[in-house]
Steps between C-alpha positions, in 0.01 A plus 500: 500500500661175394826480310582265215773245572764433236779246549835530328644181351766502771234523770306209350819293495576591862147410609528157338820433697338566836353237727123466446418632849718811456364560149142488629571754777688735266225494235240565770699800627530636144123468450433684828736779398325535162166539680639763741799650317567802716737528794370430851263575670276487191683224318766233504861532394736791484578719203858498374658842479682680221864402524744585224642147502160328493257437217227395742335832577124475481498139619388365837687257720365243740714340769403148599710483814388153602620359169800729460389642165454848360273539197511805270 
């Protein structure tokens, strides 16, 4: 199962501001997550929980530790 990727305008703006090398690695990680959207061991990324203060439930997050970025 592959998920569809949609970028918010804010995300597109943030991607444009990144260095080309970082942008390439982040986009590659997003593509991999879309191909395998479930939590490990079957997929990549981690599902965000249901927190009362968060509007991000249902989304996945990826941590790119080497770059110091977290992508939702």
